[in-house]
TORTOR-803896 format. One line per field, with one value per residue (C-alpha): residue number from 1; x negated, y, z negated. Coordinates in steps of 0.2 Angstrom, whole numbers, m for minus. Last residue first. Example, Ala and Ser with C-alpha at 12.3 -4.5 7.8 and 13.67 -1.06 7.14 Angstrom:
BEGIN
num [2	1]
px [m68	m62]
py [m5	m22]
pz [m36	m39]
END
This chain:
BEGIN
num [575	574	573	572	571	570	569	568	567	566	565	564	563	562	561	560	559	558	557	556	555	554	553	552	551	550	549	548	547	546	545	544	543	542	541	540	539	538	537	536	535	534	533	532	531	530	529	528	527	526	525	524	523	522	521	520	519	518	517	516	515	514	513	512	511	510	509	508	507	506	505	504	503	502	501	500	499	498	497	496	495	494	493	492	491	490	489	488	487	486	485	484	483	482	481	480	479	478	477	476	475	474	473	472	471	470	469	468	467	466	465	464	463	462	461	460	459	458	457	456	455	454	453	452	451	450	449	448	447	446	445	444	443	442	441	440	439	438	437	436	435	434	433	432	431	430	429	428	427	426	425	424	423	422	421	420	419	418	417	416	415	414	413	412	411	410	409	408	407	406	405	404	403	402	401	400	399	398	397	396	395	394	393	392	391	390	389	388	387	386	385	384	383	382	381	380	379	378	377	376	375	374	373	372	371	370	369	368	367	366	365	364	363	362	361	360	359	358	357	356	355	354	353	352	351	350	349	348	347	346	345	344	343	342	341	340	339	338	337	336	335	334	333	332	331	330	329	328	327	326	325	324	323	322	321	320	319	318	317	316	315	314	313	312	311	310	309	308	307	306	305	304	303	302	301	300	299	298	297	296	295	294	293	292	291	290	289	288	287	286	285	284	283	282	281	280	279	278	277	276	275	274	273	272	271	270	269	268	267	266	265	264	263	262	261	260	259	258	257	256	255	254	253	252	251	250	249	248	247	246	245	244	243	242	241	240	239	238	237	236	235	234	233	232	231	230	229	228	227	226	225	224	223	222	221	220	219	218	217	216	215	214	213	212	211	210	209	208	207	206	205	204	203	202	201	200	199	198	197	196	195	194	193	192	191	190	189	188	187	186	185	184	183	182	181	180	179	178	177	176	175	174	173	172	171	170	169	168	167	166	165	164	163	162	161	160	159	158	157	156	155	154	153	152	151	150	149	148	147	146	145	144	143	142	141	140	139	138	137	136	135	134	133	132	131	130	129	128	127	126	125	124	123	122	121	120	119	118	117	116	115	114	113	112	111	110	109	108	107	106	105	104	103	102	101	100	99	98	97	96	95	94	93	92	91	90	89	88	87	86	85	84	83	82	81	80	79	78	77	76	75	74	73	72	71	70	69	68	67	66	65	64	63	62	61	60	59	58	57	56	55	54	53	52	51	50	49	48	47	46	45	44	43	42	41	40	39	38	37	36	35	34	33	32	31	30	29	28	27	26	25	24	23	22	21	20	19	18	17	16	15	14	13	12	11	10	9	8	7	6	5	4	3	2	1]
px [m48	m48	m29	m19	m18	1	1	m7	6	20	13	12	30	35	27	36	53	51	47	47	31	20	16	4	m3	m20	m20	m32	m40	m59	m56	m68	m76	m60	m49	m44	m34	m18	m11	m22	m14	m28	m26	m34	m29	m31	m38	m51	m66	m76	m62	m61	m80	m80	m65	m74	m91	m83	m74	m90	m99	m86	m86	m105	m104	m107	m120	m120	m116	m108	m99	m91	m85	m78	m68	m63	m62	m60	m44	m26	m22	m10	m18	m8	m12	m7	m5	m2	1	13	11	6	m8	m19	m8	m11	m30	m29	m20	m34	m48	m40	m38	m56	m62	m50	m54	m43	m40	m24	m6	5	9	19	33	40	32	44	58	51	58	76	74	68	84	89	71	71	61	49	36	33	40	33	17	4	m14	m23	m42	m49	m64	m83	m87	m106	m117	m132	m142	m137	m127	m132	m118	m107	m107	m103	m88	m82	m83	m72	m60	m56	m67	m64	m45	m36	m28	m33	m23	m17	m1	8	24	26	34	39	44	61	65	77	65	52	64	68	49	45	58	53	35	40	52	38	26	38	41	23	14	10	8	m6	m19	m20	m23	m9	m16	m2	m5	8	8	15	18	21	29	41	54	59	69	65	77	68	77	86	90	102	116	114	127	129	123	137	136	118	113	124	113	98	107	97	81	84	72	64	71	84	103	105	116	105	99	85	80	72	55	46	42	33	39	27	23	41	49	41	50	66	65	62	77	88	81	84	78	91	79	93	99	81	80	97	92	75	83	96	82	72	87	90	71	73	87	78	63	47	32	42	46	28	26	8	m9	m22	m40	m45	m57	m64	m81	m96	m91	m104	m104	m119	m123	m141	m142	m154	m141	m127	m137	m144	m126	m125	m112	m94	m82	m65	m61	m51	m35	m32	m43	m59	m62	m75	m89	m102	m116	m130	m142	m133	m136	m154	m149	m138	m150	m149	m146	m159	m172	m168	m169	m185	m192	m188	m179	m189	m192	m209	m217	m212	m229	m231	m214	m218	m235	m226	m214	m228	m237	m221	m218	m235	m234	m217	m224	m238	m227	m216	m231	m236	m218	m217	m231	m222	m205	m210	m196	m198	m217	m219	m206	m212	m230	m228	m220	m235	m247	m238	m234	m248	m250	m231	m226	m229	m220	m205	m204	m204	m191	m179	m166	m169	m163	m149	m134	m143	m145	m162	m165	m163	m176	m167	m183	m191	m175	m171	m189	m188	m171	m175	m191	m182	m169	m182	m191	m176	m170	m187	m188	m170	m158	m156	m143	m131	m116	m117	m133	m128	m111	m119	m132	m119	m109	m123	m128	m110	m108	m124	m119	m102	m109	m122	m108	m97	m111	m110	m118	m134	m135	m139	m157	m161	m150	m163	m176	m165	m162	m180	m184	m171	m178	m195	m190	m181	m195	m208	m199	m196	m214	m212	m216	m206	m219	m214	m195	m195	m204	m191	m176	m182	m172	m163	m147	m143	m148	m138	m123	m125	m126	m110	m101	m106	m101	m84	m82	m86	m74	m60	m62	m69	m59	m52	m64	m79	m95	m113	m120	m128	m138	m147	m149	m132	m136	m129	m120	m122	m106	m104	m112	m105	m102	m97	m81	m74	m76	m80	m83	m97	m96	m92	m109	m108	m116	m105	m89	m92	m96	m80	m69	m77	m74	m55	m53	m62	m50	m35	m42	m45	m28	m20	m30	m26	m7	m8	m16	m3	m7	m7	0]
py [69	70	65	57	71	73	89	79	65	77	84	66	64	80	74	57	65	74	92	89	88	102	106	92	91	88	86	93	89	93	109	118	105	95	107	95	105	104	116	111	111	114	112	122	116	131	132	118	130	118	118	137	138	126	134	151	145	136	152	162	150	151	170	171	157	167	179	196	212	201	190	204	213	198	192	174	162	144	138	133	138	134	136	127	135	125	130	119	127	140	157	166	178	164	162	180	177	162	171	184	172	162	178	184	167	167	184	182	191	199	193	206	211	195	198	181	181	195	182	180	197	191	175	184	185	167	161	167	182	183	172	184	182	188	196	201	204	216	217	231	225	224	210	209	224	214	227	246	252	271	276	282	264	257	269	264	245	249	259	245	230	221	221	230	229	211	196	187	179	175	164	162	149	145	127	122	106	114	129	117	111	128	133	117	120	138	133	120	132	146	134	128	146	152	139	151	165	156	160	178	176	176	162	157	156	145	147	134	137	122	119	105	96	78	77	70	71	68	55	56	43	40	31	15	17	1	9	22	34	32	30	46	56	52	61	78	68	62	47	46	33	20	20	38	51	65	68	81	96	96	88	88	74	80	83	87	71	63	80	83	67	72	89	82	71	86	96	84	94	94	102	110	119	126	132	141	149	155	164	172	178	185	195	201	206	215	226	229	236	227	232	234	215	211	219	226	223	235	237	253	259	242	245	235	220	207	189	184	167	170	184	174	160	172	179	162	156	137	128	126	118	113	95	92	82	75	59	67	73	86	90	104	105	95	86	70	69	66	48	43	29	30	49	53	42	48	66	63	54	69	63	57	69	73	56	38	33	48	45	26	31	44	30	18	30	34	15	13	28	22	5	12	24	9	0	15	18	0	4	19	11	m4	m18	m21	m23	m41	m40	m23	m29	m44	m32	m21	m35	m41	m25	m23	m42	m45	m30	m38	m54	m43	m34	m51	m59	m44	m52	m70	m65	m53	m64	m73	m58	m59	m74	m70	m67	m51	m40	m50	m50	m31	m27	m37	m31	m13	m14	m23	m9	5	m3	m7	11	17	6	9	m5	m6	8	m2	m1	m20	m19	m6	m14	m30	m23	m12	m28	m37	m23	m22	m40	m41	m25	m32	m49	m41	m31	m46	m56	m44	m55	m56	m37	m29	m24	m30	m15	m3	m9	m7	11	14	6	17	33	29	24	41	51	43	47	65	69	77	61	56	53	68	66	48	52	66	55	40	26	12	19	33	21	7	17	23	5	0	15	11	m7	m1	9	m6	m17	m3	m6	7	20	34	30	33	25	30	16	6	21	24	38	47	63	69	85	96	103	90	75	75	62	67	62	80	79	63	63	59	71	57	49	32	24	9	16	33	24	13	29	37	22	22	41	40	26	36	52	42	34	52	59	44	46	65	61	48	29	17	0]
pz [m116	m97	m96	m109	m121	m124	m114	m99	m102	m101	m85	m78	m83	m74	m58	m59	m61	m45	m40	m22	m11	m4	m22	m24	m41	m49	m68	m81	m98	m97	m88	m76	m65	m68	m58	m44	m31	m23	m36	m51	m69	m81	m100	m114	m132	m143	m161	m157	m158	m147	m133	m134	m131	m117	m108	m110	m104	m89	m84	m86	m74	m61	m62	m58	m46	m30	m36	m45	m34	m20	m31	m42	m26	m18	m33	m34	m49	m42	m34	m34	m52	m66	m83	m97	m115	m130	m148	m163	m180	m175	m182	m166	m165	m159	m144	m138	m141	m130	m116	m116	m116	m102	m92	m95	m88	m73	m64	m49	m33	m25	m28	m34	m16	m13	m26	m30	m47	m51	m53	m71	m75	m71	m82	m97	m108	m103	m105	m123	m128	m143	m135	m120	m103	m86	m95	m82	m84	m72	m72	m61	m52	m54	m67	m71	m66	m63	m54	m55	m40	m41	m53	m39	m32	m49	m50	m33	m38	m54	m44	m32	m33	m16	m17	m31	m48	m50	m54	m70	m75	m91	m96	m114	m124	m142	m145	m152	m142	m130	m128	m121	m108	m103	m102	m93	m80	m78	m74	m61	m53	m53	m45	m32	m27	m29	m17	m3	m15	m23	m10	m14	m33	m45	m56	m68	m87	m96	m114	m126	m145	m156	m173	m167	m176	m180	m196	m213	m228	m244	m255	m271	m285	m299	m289	m298	m312	m322	m338	m337	m352	m354	m335	m332	m343	m331	m317	m318	m318	m301	m299	m282	m269	m271	m274	m267	m275	m268	m250	m250	m239	m222	m222	m205	m194	m178	m161	m147	m138	m138	m138	m121	m114	m122	m115	m98	m99	m104	m89	m75	m60	m46	m33	m24	m40	m42	m25	m27	m44	m37	m22	m34	m45	m30	m25	m43	m44	m28	m34	m50	m41	m46	m56	m72	m72	m73	m91	m90	m97	m89	m84	m76	m90	m93	m85	m79	m88	m93	m98	m109	m103	m108	m96	m85	m85	m79	m65	m60	m57	m56	m45	m42	m29	m35	m31	m15	m16	2	3	9	m9	m11	m22	m22	m34	m25	m36	m35	m16	m20	m24	m10	m5	14	15	2	10	28	21	12	28	39	55	69	83	76	79	75	70	58	50	48	39	28	23	20	8	m1	m4	m11	m22	m29	m32	m42	m51	m57	m63	m74	m79	m87	m99	m105	m105	m115	m114	m95	m98	m91	m77	m71	m72	m61	m48	m50	m47	m31	m23	m11	m6	m7	5	22	16	11	27	37	25	25	37	31	13	19	15	1	m10	m18	m30	m49	m62	m66	m65	m51	m40	m44	m39	m23	m18	m20	m11	4	4	4	19	29	27	33	47	54	55	37	36	47	36	33	24	12	9	5	m7	m15	m18	m25	m37	m43	m46	m56	m66	m71	m75	m87	m95	m97	m105	m121	m135	m125	m124	m107	m108	m90	m84	m93	m80	m65	m69	m72	m55	m46	m53	m48	m30	m27	m36	m25	m10	m15	m21	m38	m49	m64	m79	m89	m85	m90	m107	m111	m106	m116	m108	m118	m125	m112	m97	m105	m106	m88	m81	m91	m84	m66	m70	m76	m60	m49	m59	m57	m38	m27	m16	m27	m41	m29	m35	m36	m48	m34	m28	m44	m57	m57	m65	m82	m82	m98	m105	m119	m111	m93	m80	m63	m54	m55	m74	m84	m102	m115	m130	m143	m141	m150	m135	m132	m138	m129	m113	m114	m117	m103	m92	m97	m94	m77	m72	m77	m68	m52	m52	m54	m40	m29	m33	m28	m11	m8	m10	5	0]
END
């Protein structure tokens, strides 16, 4: 059965949750989690060290994903990262081989009392070997050389024969390598429990392979592709150093990277001027007649969707309701003794209704804020997004939760007055944010949906949508939640892309606002006072939000979508 793009994204998220839980259990590292198909320890991304551990949760079986998690766990447990970094060579080919050999070493350390782990890793390496061979990558001399070395080293370390399917194919290359690699291969097996001693043999093998690759390159002539590129393409190791991610199956992952400007400032976010920033009631920006027209349009679209609000409210209640004491029931035959009724025991020894019980009812002490990205691209999705947000607000109100509906945009395109002030000031370097922030309040927590429903229709005004400064908006929405008396506070950010402001990006660098958003979300998550969730509109927001969900707004707002959102609120995604 062919899965839709949204179903594939959900499957990927679920697999990554399970693999991350396995990693945390094996290593004892509570901060391990997956974001955007990459493994993170806290906010630090961990590289994938070997080609057979690079998997795609949207395509590969769960057994492959579990094997990759097992391999990463062994690497974290049995490899000294500092020692490895100090010994790792700079030459690209040597680097590739050295990384692979270290990963193969730690996989020999699978505990004897965990035979399933060893079995997972064995099946994964054999499957990768078959896929590599059948893809035709071994038809070139460099690909065949690297593949043969991988088979020889794995065979020696695991004390197993090479893959039977390719044994005859690699025999000639294997025979030509035995004389050069023999001593080092013996050393790999003998020193596999001593990382420092093992590294010397791994370096020797890496140098021999690099020398052979350079010789192949010289023999092939200048028209041959660069050996470093050939090796990285064939082994898919250097690809892990790239920052961009994409999903060829329909739901793309948000593209992000490192901002040198942000890092050079020790992650201190700068704002050139706040003089033109504003917070405004969104309804005041739209003519009342237009608001009424937009409201009628929304009501008609919502009616056509036929959303079952009572069911949604019950599902939300299942994850947000908590037992709360609500008075006492007296005259009970069991429970706590009621001292006021002890006299009845003297006058009527057979009286049993001398007790009281605390009455417990389900209720919610929760504030939920929905923060909508009002950047230019979002206006193409705004009708279904608004219907979804309204449905959540109405259902949340049914179970007694407080709700807010907020938005963020900029006061102008390309910087506006802030950018002009920077230009007049001589264009100092590293100015930070260079636009007019505009934070919108469509519904505050003190107003019910019924009273705010007309103002919510302001979301359909196209010229509200400009650019987006996500990090500051998340901070602003969190501060509003922290002013609320409720004990549980949730912020759901609804967005279809990365932070974007052309003036800020040009004056700083491309990922300046991205890095600030990641810093804000990480800080708020560490503080633990507000739960920050990401709801991607046709986009996987996992590079920014640990708990997130990718949605497809091109399809109807069905029951399954709301069930997924409830699971996200309940903490079952990216936790």
